[in-house]
MIGU-531422 format. One record per residue: x, y, z of N, C-alpha, C in turn; residue number from 0; residue in three letters. Coordinates in nm, 3 decimals, padded with zeros to 5 digits. Layout:
(r (X, Y, Z), (X, Y, Z), (X, Y, Z), NUM, "Ala")
...
END
This chain:
(r (00.086, -00.117, 00.000), (00.000, 00.000, 00.000), (00.091, 00.124, 00.000), 0, "Met")
(r (00.067, 00.218, -00.090), (00.152, 00.338, -00.098), (00.143, 00.425, 00.027), 1, "Pro")
(r (00.259, 00.456, 00.081), (00.265, 00.547, 00.196), (00.247, 00.691, 00.150), 2, "Arg")
(r (00.193, 00.773, 00.239), (00.175, 00.915, 00.210), (00.240, 00.998, 00.320), 3, "Val")
(r (00.267, 01.122, 00.288), (00.325, 01.212, 00.387), (00.210, 01.279, 00.462), 4, "Glu")
(r (00.195, 01.242, 00.589), (00.085, 01.293, 00.671), (00.115, 01.263, 00.817), 5, "Ser")
(r (00.064, 01.347, 00.904), (00.078, 01.322, 01.047), (-00.035, 01.235, 01.100), 6, "Thr")
(r (-00.139, 01.213, 01.017), (-00.255, 01.135, 01.061), (-00.270, 01.003, 00.987), 7, "Ala")
(r (-00.226, 01.001, 00.861), (-00.251, 00.886, 00.774), (-00.119, 00.828, 00.724), 8, "Ile")
(r (-00.104, 00.697, 00.737), (00.020, 00.630, 00.695), (00.017, 00.592, 00.547), 9, "Arg")
(r (-00.097, 00.540, 00.500), (-00.102, 00.491, 00.363), (-00.244, 00.499, 00.307), 10, "Ala")
(r (-00.251, 00.513, 00.175), (-00.379, 00.520, 00.103), (-00.365, 00.434, -00.022), 11, "Ile")
(r (-00.470, 00.358, -00.052), (-00.471, 00.280, -00.176), (-00.614, 00.277, -00.227), 12, "Asp")
(r (-00.630, 00.232, -00.351), (-00.762, 00.234, -00.414), (-00.774, 00.118, -00.511), 13, "Tyr")
(r (-00.889, 00.052, -00.510), (-00.921, -00.052, -00.607), (-01.030, 00.004, -00.698), 14, "Asp")
(r (-00.992, 00.036, -00.821), (-01.085, 00.100, -00.914), (-01.199, 00.008, -00.955), 15, "Ala")
(r (-01.175, -00.123, -00.961), (-01.280, -00.216, -01.001), (-01.393, -00.218, -00.899), 16, "Val")
(r (-01.358, -00.228, -00.771), (-01.460, -00.233, -00.666), (-01.493, -00.095, -00.609), 17, "Ser")
(r (-01.418, 00.007, -00.653), (-01.435, 00.145, -00.603), (-01.419, 00.152, -00.450), 18, "Arg")
(r (-01.317, 00.081, -00.403), (-01.289, 00.075, -00.259), (-01.162, 00.153, -00.228), 19, "Thr")
(r (-01.173, 00.242, -00.133), (-01.060, 00.321, -00.085), (-01.010, 00.258, 00.044), 20, "Leu")
(r (-00.880, 00.237, 00.051), (-00.817, 00.181, 00.171), (-00.734, 00.288, 00.238), 21, "Tyr")
(r (-00.754, 00.304, 00.368), (-00.681, 00.405, 00.445), (-00.624, 00.338, 00.569), 22, "Val")
(r (-00.494, 00.358, 00.591), (-00.429, 00.310, 00.713), (-00.381, 00.434, 00.789), 23, "Val")
(r (-00.423, 00.444, 00.913), (-00.386, 00.559, 00.995), (-00.253, 00.534, 01.065), 24, "Phe")
(r (-00.196, 00.638, 01.119), (-00.066, 00.632, 01.186), (-00.065, 00.527, 01.297), 25, "Ile")
(r (-00.177, 00.510, 01.367), (-00.182, 00.412, 01.476), (-00.192, 00.268, 01.426), 26, "Asp")
(r (-00.199, 00.250, 01.293), (-00.203, 00.116, 01.236), (-00.342, 00.066, 01.202), 27, "Gly")
(r (-00.446, 00.136, 01.247), (-00.583, 00.095, 01.214), (-00.608, 00.118, 01.066), 28, "Asp")
(r (-00.667, 00.019, 01.000), (-00.697, 00.029, 00.858), (-00.845, 00.014, 00.832), 29, "Gly")
(r (-00.895, 00.084, 00.731), (-01.035, 00.082, 00.695), (-01.051, 00.075, 00.544), 30, "Tyr")
(r (-01.158, 00.010, 00.500), (-01.198, 00.009, 00.360), (-01.325, 00.091, 00.349), 31, "Ala")
(r (-01.328, 00.185, 00.256), (-01.445, 00.271, 00.232), (-01.501, 00.235, 00.095), 32, "Tyr")
(r (-01.632, 00.215, 00.087), (-01.695, 00.159, -00.032), (-01.763, 00.263, -00.119), 33, "Phe")
(r (-01.766, 00.233, -00.250), (-01.831, 00.317, -00.351), (-01.771, 00.458, -00.357), 34, "Glu")
(r (-01.641, 00.465, -00.346), (-01.568, 00.592, -00.352), (-01.534, 00.621, -00.498), 35, "Val")
(r (-01.573, 00.738, -00.550), (-01.542, 00.772, -00.689), (-01.391, 00.784, -00.712), 36, "Pro")
(r (-01.345, 00.743, -00.830), (-01.201, 00.751, -00.859), (-01.145, 00.893, -00.849), 37, "Pro")
(r (-01.225, 00.991, -00.885), (-01.178, 01.130, -00.878), (-01.149, 01.172, -00.734), 38, "Ala")
(r (-01.227, 01.120, -00.640), (-01.203, 01.154, -00.500), (-01.070, 01.096, -00.453), 39, "Leu")
(r (-01.039, 00.974, -00.496), (-00.909, 00.915, -00.463), (-00.795, 01.002, -00.519), 40, "Tyr")
(r (-00.808, 01.045, -00.642), (-00.705, 01.129, -00.704), (-00.689, 01.260, -00.627), 41, "Ala")
(r (-00.802, 01.319, -00.587), (-00.797, 01.443, -00.509), (-00.732, 01.419, -00.373), 42, "Asp")
(r (-00.761, 01.304, -00.313), (-00.704, 01.268, -00.183), (-00.550, 01.263, -00.193), 43, "Phe")
(r (-00.501, 01.199, -00.297), (-00.356, 01.189, -00.315), (-00.291, 01.326, -00.332), 44, "Leu")
(r (-00.361, 01.418, -00.397), (-00.307, 01.552, -00.422), (-00.327, 01.650, -00.306), 45, "Arg")
(r (-00.411, 01.613, -00.211), (-00.445, 01.705, -00.101), (-00.321, 01.742, -00.020), 46, "Ala")
(r (-00.309, 01.868, 00.011), (-00.197, 01.916, 00.093), (-00.202, 01.855, 00.232), 47, "Glu")
(r (-00.323, 01.849, 00.289), (-00.342, 01.788, 00.421), (-00.431, 01.666, 00.404), 48, "Ser")
(r (-00.370, 01.549, 00.414), (-00.446, 01.425, 00.398), (-00.549, 01.409, 00.512), 49, "Lys")
(r (-00.509, 01.444, 00.633), (-00.601, 01.433, 00.746), (-00.723, 01.522, 00.731), 50, "Gly")
(r (-00.703, 01.644, 00.688), (-00.814, 01.737, 00.668), (-00.904, 01.688, 00.555), 51, "Arg")
(r (-00.843, 01.644, 00.445), (-00.921, 01.594, 00.333), (-01.007, 01.475, 00.377), 52, "Phe")
(r (-00.945, 01.382, 00.450), (-01.020, 01.267, 00.498), (-01.139, 01.310, 00.582), 53, "Phe")
(r (-01.116, 01.401, 00.675), (-01.223, 01.446, 00.766), (-01.336, 01.514, 00.690), 54, "Ala")
(r (-01.303, 01.590, 00.587), (-01.404, 01.668, 00.515), (-01.470, 01.593, 00.401), 55, "Glu")
(r (-01.398, 01.499, 00.338), (-01.450, 01.438, 00.216), (-01.479, 01.288, 00.225), 56, "Gln")
(r (-01.426, 01.220, 00.326), (-01.441, 01.075, 00.333), (-01.518, 01.032, 00.457), 57, "Val")
(r (-01.472, 01.073, 00.573), (-01.533, 01.030, 00.700), (-01.683, 01.061, 00.699), 58, "Arg")
(r (-01.763, 00.966, 00.741), (-01.908, 00.978, 00.753), (-01.980, 00.998, 00.620), 59, "Asp")
(r (-01.911, 00.976, 00.507), (-01.975, 00.993, 00.377), (-01.987, 00.862, 00.300), 60, "Arg")
(r (-01.917, 00.760, 00.344), (-01.917, 00.631, 00.274), (-01.930, 00.518, 00.374), 61, "Phe")
(r (-01.990, 00.410, 00.329), (-01.992, 00.290, 00.412), (-01.849, 00.240, 00.427), 62, "Gly")
(r (-01.820, 00.177, 00.538), (-01.683, 00.132, 00.562), (-01.680, 00.006, 00.646), 63, "Tyr")
(r (-01.562, -00.055, 00.648), (-01.538, -00.172, 00.730), (-01.395, -00.162, 00.783), 64, "Gln")
(r (-01.378, -00.191, 00.911), (-01.244, -00.191, 00.967), (-01.171, -00.317, 00.918), 65, "Gln")
(r (-01.044, -00.300, 00.882), (-00.963, -00.412, 00.836), (-00.894, -00.477, 00.954), 66, "Leu")
(r (-00.873, -00.606, 00.947), (-00.808, -00.676, 01.058), (-00.662, -00.697, 01.028), 67, "Thr")
END
């Protein structure tokens, strides 16, 4: 999973076929977010603040499952 530069998020990945966004936080907790548009993933990667982008554009907007 590609690492990103962030104080809140360790890594972000995306599966375009299933439209699933994968996010791993600094504490190691990982989540899969479902039905995420590809453009949102691209914007997430370009965001200056990954934590702020996540809070404003992803959290509470998509169904999700915690990864084990």
